[in-house]
N, C-alpha and C positions, 0 to 999 in steps of 0.2 A: 595544479600539476605538481608531480613528485620531482624533487633536485635531482638532477642527473638525468633526467628524460630527454632524448632528443627533441629539437623543436618541432611542433606540431604543425604541420605544413599540409595543403590541400593533396599534395601528391603523395604524402604518406596516406592520409585518410582514403583517397582513391583508389590506393594497393590495397587497403585493408578490406575494403568492401566490394573490390571487383568481381568476388564469386559468388555475392549475396542475389538470390533468386527472388526475395521478397522486395517491398517498396524501399526505396532509399531516397531521403529527401534533405535536401541542403539548406542549412540555415533557418530550419523549420522552427517556428514559434511553437514553446512547449504549453503555454497558457491555456488553450482549448482541449489539450487533453487532459489538463490536471483539474480534480475537482473544487479547488480553491479558484482556479482560473486566475492564477498570475503566474509570473515567470518569464525569464527571457528565453532566447533561441537555443538550439542544439546545432552545433558544427554540422551535426549528420545526425536523423532520425531514422533508424531501420525498424521495419516492420516484417520481422522473419515468417516466410511462407509454412514452415514447419521447424521440427525440431531440427533436422540435419542442417537447415538454414542457420539456427542459432549458433551450431558448431561452427560453421563457415565463418560467422561473425567473431567467434572468440578466437579461432584460427587466426584470422586476418588481423585483429587487433593484437595478439599476443606476438605475430610476426614484426609488425610494425611499433610494438609497444606503445599502444595508443589506449588510454583508460575509456572504460565503457562501465555504463550503470543501466538498469533496467528500471523502467518508470511503469506502475500500475495505475497512478491516477489519484489515490489517495491517501491521507496520512505523511504528504511530502509537500514541502514549498522548497520550490526553485527560485534562486535568487534572480534578480533581474537582469543580470548580465549574463544568465543561461550558463551551458554547462558545454564545457570543452572535449571534444574525443566524440564517441559514439554513444548515442541512447536507444535504446532497444524498448520496443512497445508489443509485447506479446499477444496483441488480441487477436492473431489469426488462430492462436493456439486453443482450440474450444472443444475439442474432442471430448467425448464422455461417455461411459458404460458402465454397466455391471458384472461384476466378477462374481465368484463364488464366495459363499458363506457372508453375504451381505457387505461385502467390500464395493466399495464403487472408486473408479478411477476417472480423475478430471484432469484435463490439461491445465497448465497455469493461468492462462486467457480467459478461463471461464469464470463468469462472475458467480460470486458466493450465491445470492439469491437464486440463481438457476441451477445451480446444484443442490440447494435445499429442495426448490420446486421437483428436482429429477427424483432425489430422494423419497419425497412425499408421494410422487405419481407410482412408487414401488413399495409405498407402505413401510418406508424405511425412515426411522427415527435416530437424531443425532445431530441434525444441523439446523433444527430450529432457531438456533440462536444467531444463526445467519441472516435469519428475515432482515431485509432493508438494507443490510450492509452494501456499499455499493462497489467495495474492492473485490479482487479476484482471487482466484485459488491460491496463485503464486504469492501475490502480498500477504494473504491472509496466513500462509505458512509462514513466510520470512518473519512478518510482526506477531505471530502467534496471535492473530485477531481473536476478539472475542467480545462478549456483553455479559449482561446480568445472567442469562440462560447458560452460558458455557464459553468454551475456547475451543480454539485449533487443537491443542494438544490432547484435549478429550477425546478426540474421534482420528486423529492421523495415525495410521498404521505404517506408512513408508513414504518416502519422497523419491521421486521422478527428477536427476540431476544432471547438470551438465559441468564438470569441473574446469577449471583453468587451462589443462592440456587439451580441452575438448573431448574429452572422455564422457562418456552417458553411463551413469552408473545409477545403484539403487541404493538409497539409504535408509534403513528400517529406523522408525520411530523411536524403537527401546534402545537405539544407540545415541540418540539427540538428547539434549538438556534443555529445558525452556524455561523463560523468565518472563515477568509482567510485559507483556507486547513484544516480547524477544524470543527468538528460536536460534540456540547455536547451533550455526551450519557451517560446513567447509566452504572456503570460497569458490563460487561459480553461480549457477543461475539453476534456481529451480524452474523445470519445464512442466511439471506436473506431479500429482500427489493421489496416494491411494488413500481413502477414509474408510474405517471401519464402523458401519451402523448397525442398528439392531430391529428386529421386525416389530411393528406396532400396528396401529389401525390409522386410516387416512383422518378419521375424526377427531381421534385424538392429538395426531400432529397438527391439524388445521386449527383445533381450538388453541392450541400453545401457541401456534405461529401468530393467530389474528390476534390474540391479547396481547403479544409483546408488540405487533405493529401498531396498535391502536396507542400502546404506551409511548412507542417513538414519535409518531407524530403529533400527539399532545406536549410531549416534553423538549424535542429536539426541531432545530431549524432546518428542516427537510426540504424546504423551498428553496432555500438560499445556498449559493456557492459555500461550500466549507469543505475541511478536510479531516472531519471526524474531531474526535477529542483532542484538545490542545496539549495538556498535561496529563501526567500519571497520576493516579491516585495517592496521596501519602499515606503510609500505613495507618490503619485506624480512622482515615477522614476522607474526605471528597475534595478534589480540586475544584469542583463547580461550587461546593459550599463555601469554599474559603474565598474564591474570587469572588461570589455573591454577597459574602458577609464583607467584604473589603470595599463594596458599594461600587463595584466596577461593571456592573452590568450596564450596556449601552454604551460604554467609553469607545471614543472612534480615535483615529488617526487616519487621515483621509477618509477614504471608502472601507476601510477596515474597522470592522466593530466586534465587541462582545456583545454576542447575541443577547437579546433580551429575553429569550426563552429559555437558554441554557447557559449559564456563565462559563463552561467549560468548552466552548464553540467560539469560534470567531469566524464572522462571514465576512462575504466581498458584497457589498452594498451596489455593485456596479462596476468602478474603475479603480479598484484597489489596487495596490503594487506589493510587489514581495517585501520592499524595504519598508512600505507602511505597516504591512503585517508582523514584520519583526520588530519595528519600533513598538508596536501596540504589546506584542509579547514581552519586550523590556519592561514596560511601564507595569503590566498587570504583575510580572513576577517582584518588580521592586517592591510595588505596593503592597503585596502578599506578606513577602519577607520581612518589611519594616512593621506590618501590623501584627502579625502571628508567629514572626520568627521561623517561617516556613519557607525553604527555598525549592518552589515548585520545579520539577523535571519533566521535560518535554517528550512528550508521546509522539509527536511529530519527527520526521527527519528533513534536517535541512542541509540543501546541496545546492552547487553551483556557484559560479565567481562573484566577489567580492566586488 
């Protein structure tokens, strides 16, 4: 909580969410909605019913000076004490449709594989890289999600966005800048995105998708709870190669384990806590730095109370 904010009380939270029409859950555990399945509770978890409801949440939070965050489920670890203030999950924002010139619009809660399937059903190519990624369109935009086949910036046409004043605007991709697993956006919430795709054949799209899905199944621990790649690849190298070369595959802290299938994944073997996951990350970074002089940078986002 930022210095100078009024004390966060139940009364202020109640006032902030009183106009919300979607689900409002108090003291809700967050681990079940996160792909790594660790993390403490939210003061209040809100599932907005639509974009207008997102605007109501932002306006209420602003009026009461309450912090809020959107969780998509992947590429994030919530600390064990949870998150103070408002947490939003945009799983009800699932609209998707095709527009002119092979542009597809998808709301933030649409899962990336669903967008890929929607595109393939219309013989539209460009989303094959998203095959098997468990994240959402909203998270994909914010993180500039990607794989070996491509990334969000390659297809992003524009973003449907609600700023901190509660105003819904369209932000053109040409006015954005992108980094490795990062998109530079104004402060606010992504509620949807337009992607520019190209006409192809279903056979070609399916072939590329199936090849990459086979590769993922062989090389990544898809059957165990994880939050995707832990570390960014250093320039000219692979984080997974460095972690494996350091002899860290299979290293554990409690039920948090460096995957034996892919060294740039940490998996939850059953009852891991966020503290165990973070302790394991520290050990991996320290070992790699000591052996190779490389300071691995996190791809994950770590949030919540210490």
